Structure formats: C-alpha cells, structure tokens
N, C-alpha and C positions, 0 to 999 in steps of 0.2 A: 773593258766595258764597251758595249755596243752603243751606237749613236742614239738609238731610240731611248735606251735607259738613261743616258746622259741628259737628253732634252727633257724628259719627264722630271728628273730630279731638279734640274735648273728651274723648270716651270713651277714646281711645288715650292721650292725655296723662295722664288720671287713672290709667289702668292702669299706665303706666310709673312714675308717682310712688308709687303704692301698693307696687309691686314693689321700688322702691329703698328705701323707708322701713320695710318690714316687717322685724321682727327675725328673725335666723337661727334655724332650727329646732334645738332641743336634740337632741343625739345620744341615741339610745335603743336598747336591745337587744330591745325588744318587736317582734313581727311587724308589718310594714308593712301598713296597711289598704288595701283595694282602693279606688282613686280613684273618687270619685263623679262622674257626668257634670255638667258645668257648663252652666247655662242662661244664655244671653246674649240680651237683648232689644235690638234696634236699631230705632229709629223713623225711618221715611222720610216725606217729604211729597211726595205725587204729585198734581199738579194741585190743590194747596191742600187735599188731604184726607190727614190723618195715616194711615199704614199701619204696623202693627207686624209685624216679622219675628222669628221665634224661631229661634235657632241653638243646637243642642246640640253641645257639644265635650267630649271626654274628655281631661283633662290627662295627661301622662305620669306613671307611678308614681314615688314617691320612691325615691331610691337605697337599696338594702338596707344594713343595719348591717354594719360591717366584721367579718371573721372574728376571733374572739378566739384568740390564739396562746399555747399553753402548752408549755413544755419542762421535762423532768425528767431529773435525773441520779441513777442508782440504783447501789447497791453490788453488786447481784446481778441476776439475770435477771427478766424479766417473767413467768416461769413457775416461780418458785422455791418456790411453795406457802407463802410466808411474807411477809416484810416488803415487798419490792419489788412482788410481785404484788398485794398488798392495795391499794397506792396506784395502780398502773397500772390495775387493774380499776375503781377508783373514778373515775379520769379517763375511762375509756371509758363508764361509766354516765352521767356528766354530759354527755359529748359527745352520746350518744344523746338525752338529755333536751332538750338545746339545739337539736337538729335535725340532727345529723350533722357530717361534716367541713367542710361549708360554713360552719357556725356556729362551730365550735371545731376548731382544728388542734392535734394532739399530736405533739411530737417527743421522742425519748428517747435516752439513752445508758445502756446497762446494763453490768454487770460492772465498774463503776468502783471497784475495790478501792484503787487508788492515789489518795491525796488530791490530789497535784499534778495528775494527769491529770483528776480530777474538777473541780478548780478551773479548768483550761484549758477544759473543756467548758462550764462555767457561764459563763465570760467570752465564749465564742464565741456561745452562745445569746443573751446579753444584747446583744452587738454586732450581732446579726441583727435586733434589734427585737422579740423576743418580749415579750408583755405580762406574763406570769407565768413565772418561772423557779424551779423547785423543786429544792432540794438535799436529797434524801431520805436523810438519814443524819446522825446526831449528830457524826460525825467530820468533817463538812464545815463546821462552824460557824465556825471561825477564818477560813477562806478566805472565807466569805460576808460576814463582818463587814468584811473589807478590800475586797471587791469591790463591794458594794452602793452605796457612796457615789459610785462612778465612773459609775453608770448611774441617775441620780435619777428617770428616767421609767419605769423598770422595777420591777415588784413582784417581790420574791424571797420564798421561803418555805423553812423547814427544820424538821427534827424527827428524832428526837423530843426536844423541848426547849421551854422557855417563854420564853427570852430573845430579845427582838426587837432588842437592841443599842441601845435608845433612850438608855441611859446614855452611850453613845459618840457620840451625835448622829446615829445612823442612823434614818431615818424610812420606809424602804421595804422593811422585812423583816417578814413574818409568821412566827409560830412555832406549832408544833403538837405535842401529846403525847398518847399513849394512856395512860389511867390503867389500865394492864394489871394492876395489883394487884387490881382488882375481879374480873376474870375468873379471875385466879390463885387468889384466895380460894375462889371457887365450885368450880373444878376440883380444888383441893387437898382440899376437903371431900369431894367425891365419891371421890377417890382413897383417902383414909384409910378411908372406910366400905367400900370395895370390897376393900381389901388384906387378904390372908390372912396374909402374913408380918409385917405391921406395919412394913415397911421401904419407903421411897420414895426414888427417886433423881432428882435434878434436875441437869441439865447446862446451865449458862449459857454464853454466848459471852464477853462482856466485862461487867464489873461496873459498868454504866452504863446510863442511859436507860431505855426501857421494858423492856429485858431484866431489869435488876435489879428494877424494880418488880414484874414478873411473878413472878420467883423468890421475892421476899420475900412476896408475897401468897399464893402457892401454899403455901409453907412454913408461914405463919401459919394458913392455912385448914386444912391437914392436921393440925397439932398441936392446933388448937382443937376439931376435930371428934371426935377420938378420943384419949383419954389413952394415953400410952405409945407413940404413933406415932414412929418414928425417921425423920427426914428428912435425907438426906445431900446436900449441895450442893457442886458443883464448877464451876469456870469454865475453859474451854479457852484463853481469851485471843484467840480468833479468831471473827469472824462467818462466815467462809467455809470453814474447814477441816473438811470432811466426815469425814475419817479421825480427827481429834482428837475430834470429837463422838461418833463410833461407839465409840472407845476408852473415852471417859468412860462411855458407857452400859453397856459390857461390865463395867467396874469396878463400877458400881452393882449390876448383876445378880449379880456374883460376891459382893457384900456382902449379898445376900439380898433386894434390891428386886424386887418384882413389879409395881410401878407406876412409870412413868418419865415425865418431861416435860423440856422444854427450849425454848430460844428461838433465833431467827435462821434464816437460810437453810441453815445447815449441819445442821439436825436430820434431814435425810433419812437421814444415817448412823445416827443413834440410833434412828430409827423402824425401820430395817432390822434392827437388833439386837433391838428389842422383838418384832418379828414372828418372828424366828428362835428367840428364847429363850422364847417363850410369855409374855412380859410384856405389860402394857397401857400404852398411850401416851395422853397428853393434850397437845393442840397449842395453839398461840397464833399470832396475827397473821393466819392464813388457814386455811380449811377443809382439813384434812390427811387426812381419811378415805380419800380416793382412793388415797393411798400404801400403805395397809395396812388395808383395811376390817375385818379380823378383830382387829386390834390397837388401832386408834384408837377410844377411847371417846367423846371429845368435843373440840371445838376452840373457843377464843375467836377470833372473827373481827373484824378491824378494818374498819369501814365509814367511809371518808373522804369520802363524797359530800357530806354537809352542810357540811363544812369547805371543800371545794373550791368549792362554789357560793357560799359567803359571800365567799371571797377574790376570786372573779371579780366578784361584784356590788360589792364594796368598791372594787376597782380601777376599774371602770366609773364609780363615783360619785366618783372622785378621791381615795379613801383608798388609798394605795399600800403601807401597812404599819402596824406598830405594834399589831397585834392578836395575842393568844395564844389558841389553841384547845385544847380537850381532848376526847378521846373517852371517854364514860362509858356505863354502862347507861341512865342517865336520859335522855340526849339521843339514844340510839339508835346511838351510834358504836361500841358494843361489843355483840356478839351471841354467844350460845353456840349452836354448831351441833352 
C-alpha cells in the first residue's frame, strides 16, 4: 500500500473516531454563529517527494434553536385596555426582542370568563406540547394546581398571586403579582390634591388580587395626602360586567365624587360616566388615556416583559416553576403614564 493511501485511511479513521467520541452540543437559545471554513491538509508522496494539498471545506451550519411556544388563557380580550392587554402586549414585546414568530410562538384564548372552559383550554395547550402555558387570572388557580402535575415537562404560570403550589408538591408552576398598591398610592395622592369636592369614588370588581391591592393603595394615598378627603369604595362582584361598573361610577358621582378610579376590564363603563359627568379618571393595569383623553389624568401600567423573559430563560435552563415574581416601581414593572 502506498504512503498516500495509508495517510488518507488513517485520517478518515481518526475523523470517524473523533466524531463518535465528541460530546453532544448543549442546547442554546443564542444565535447560531456562522460556520468558519475548515482547512484540511492532505500529504501525498509523488515519486518519492512529499507534496501537500490544501483543501478548504465549509461545514453545514448547526441546526437553529427550536421555537419557544407560549400559550395564554385570558378572562377578557387582548384589547381590553386593562388586565389581559397588559400581558398580551408584554408577550408581543418579548417575541419581537427574541427575533419574531420563528423564535417565539404565541397562542391565546380570550374572553374565558368561565373557569371550566378556561381549564379545558389550559389542558389543551399543555397536551399540544407548549413550553409555557399562562393562566392569566387569579380565578384559574385551583384548576391550575390540579392540572400542572399531569404535565411535568410543561411550565405553567398564573397571577395575580404568589402561590406556586409547592406545598402541594407541584414543581412546575410560576406565580406573579403586581404590587398595584404602589401606583394606587401615587394616583390617590394626585386625586386628593386635584379634587375640589373632597370626595373620591373607587369602583372595584372583586375584593381580591391586584384589584384589592390597588383600591387599598389608592384610598390610603388619598386620605394621607389631604386631611378630610372622603373616599367611597364599592365592589361590583364582577370583572367583566361593564354596566355594573358604569352604575357604580354614577352612584359615586351622585354622592359628590369628582375623581373616579377602578380596576378590571369592565372600567370602560366607568370611564364613559366620568367623561359624560365631567369627572376625572385614574386608570390601572394599562394606559387608558385613549378611551377619554379629556377625562383620564394618569394610569398605572403593568409591564410584564421582565417576568416573561425570566420564565422563558428559567424553562430553558431546566427550572420549570417554583418562582414567584412581583411588579414594582423599583424593578420597572410598574410605570405611571
């Protein structure tokens, strides 16, 4: 066997051995670098004289990272100017930052007022293999605690709450909460200083979650800012009933309130009353100026992007749950618009 053939066979054997023994590349979400050209030197012996041939070969690029799939179930619409829109817009912002639909897929179910229907949708998304399934509503917590153990490879998230159900042995649920009392305090202070009647009306949906936090913070801020300020608080018992929220606002105006506020997707009714009655409105969860520019003074806006990014990064690192997150002024999750 000539020298050239021997060297080629040894080179081929060594290449096969290295390929077989090399460790598998760890998955990564970082952009795949452009493959560098590979330089291969082959030595031939022609008539007793060594001759070196240089061959340049470009290996195929590595396979791109898989698309991260997120599904969300929401109690209202993606354009509710409140709770659901804040989370949906946050998902869209993260999707753009990650590189678009090819990097992050978003599926959603909106208007899921019925808890059993929402639970069915959550189960359907999990069974389809979505990486992160978000139950965006405190009313979905019980269903999620029962569902999550059935899909141990899926990350779930819910809010607003801080319970990840670890006490029940659940390990794949994230929880998040907006510390809405912070913005409520600021807006309540402004409302009290602006008010000419000294009467403020607050219309809450259900006395729970971030809605109650906001109402309590607004009331405390108003009463602390100006002695003698009267703050009337009512709860409609519904997150979605626009007519009940409008009726509550009318009752507050009739009692002398010239400053109004409230929480949930149903506040569009109350904002309409503020506009028609010449009162001022303070919003929360999303920027509400668009609904009545002449009536809306300011809004507390929820920015969920930081939380969403950390949940995605945690899942990709193998941490499927067990974390609780909060939105605050300090971490940039709460903003006054």
